[in-house]
C-alpha positions in Angstrom: 31.6 -0.1 4.9 30.7 -2.7 7.5 33.7 -4.2 9.2 32.5 -7.0 11.6 30.6 -10.1 10.5 27.6 -8.9 12.4 27.6 -5.5 10.6 28.0 -7.2 7.2 25.0 -9.5 7.9 22.9 -6.6 9.1 23.7 -4.6 6.0 22.7 -7.5 3.8 19.5 -8.0 5.8 18.6 -4.3 5.6 19.2 -4.3 1.8 17.0 -7.4 1.3 14.3 -6.0 3.5 14.4 -2.7 1.7 13.9 -4.4 -1.7 11.0 -6.4 -0.4 9.2 -3.5 1.3 9.8 -1.2 -1.7 8.1 -3.7 -4.0 5.2 -4.1 -1.6 4.8 -0.4 -1.2 4.7 -0.1 -5.0 1.9 -2.7 -5.2 -0.1 -0.6 -2.6 0.4 2.6 -4.6 -0.7 0.9 -7.8 -3.9 -0.4 -6.2 -4.7 3.1 -4.8 -4.1 4.7 -8.2 -6.5 2.2 -9.8 -9.2 3.2 -7.3 -8.6 6.9 -7.9 -8.8 6.4 -11.6 -12.1 4.6 -11.3 -13.4 7.5 -9.0 -12.2 10.0 -11.6 -14.2 8.2 -14.3 -17.2 8.3 -12.0 -17.8 4.5 -12.4 -19.1 3.6 -8.9 -19.4 -0.1 -9.5 -15.9 -0.4 -10.9 -14.6 1.8 -8.1 -16.2 -0.3 -5.4 -14.7 -3.5 -7.0 -11.2 -2.0 -7.2 -11.5 -0.5 -3.7 -12.3 -4.0 -2.2 -9.1 -5.3 -3.9 -7.1 -2.3 -2.7 -8.4 -2.7 0.8 -7.0 -6.2 1.1 -3.7 -5.1 -0.3 -3.5 -2.1 2.1 -4.4 -4.2 5.1 -1.8 -6.8 4.2 0.9 -4.1 3.9 -0.1 -2.6 7.2 0.1 -6.0 9.0 3.6 -6.5 7.5 4.7 -3.1 8.7 5.2 -1.8 5.2 2.7 1.0 6.0 1.8 2.3 9.4 -1.6 1.1 10.5 -3.0 4.7 10.9 -1.7 5.6 7.4 -3.4 2.5 6.0 -6.7 3.4 7.8 -6.5 7.0 6.6 -6.0 5.9 3.0 -8.9 3.5 3.1 -11.1 6.1 4.7 -10.4 8.7 2.1 -11.0 6.3 -0.7 -14.2 5.1 0.9 -15.5 8.6 1.3 -14.7 9.5 -2.3 -16.6 6.5 -3.5 -19.6 7.3 -1.3 -19.6 10.9 -2.7 -20.1 9.5 -6.2 -23.6 9.9 -7.6 
């Protein structure tokens, strides 16, 4: 357990930041799952629409340091490639 005032405050801040980032990461995962589901159903129009929404969510998470920028770019790239491969 934290003993000093500084350590108590840091522990509180870390806990709050964890909860916020955990929620944001969950939103990203849900958006990616939605795109993957549309790709699985082979509905290109719906997949493109959900990809555009997911792209914004992923970029926001990367800018807030919830995701690493390279991880965000890799995820968007893989989803984009999967959509392009739909025929």
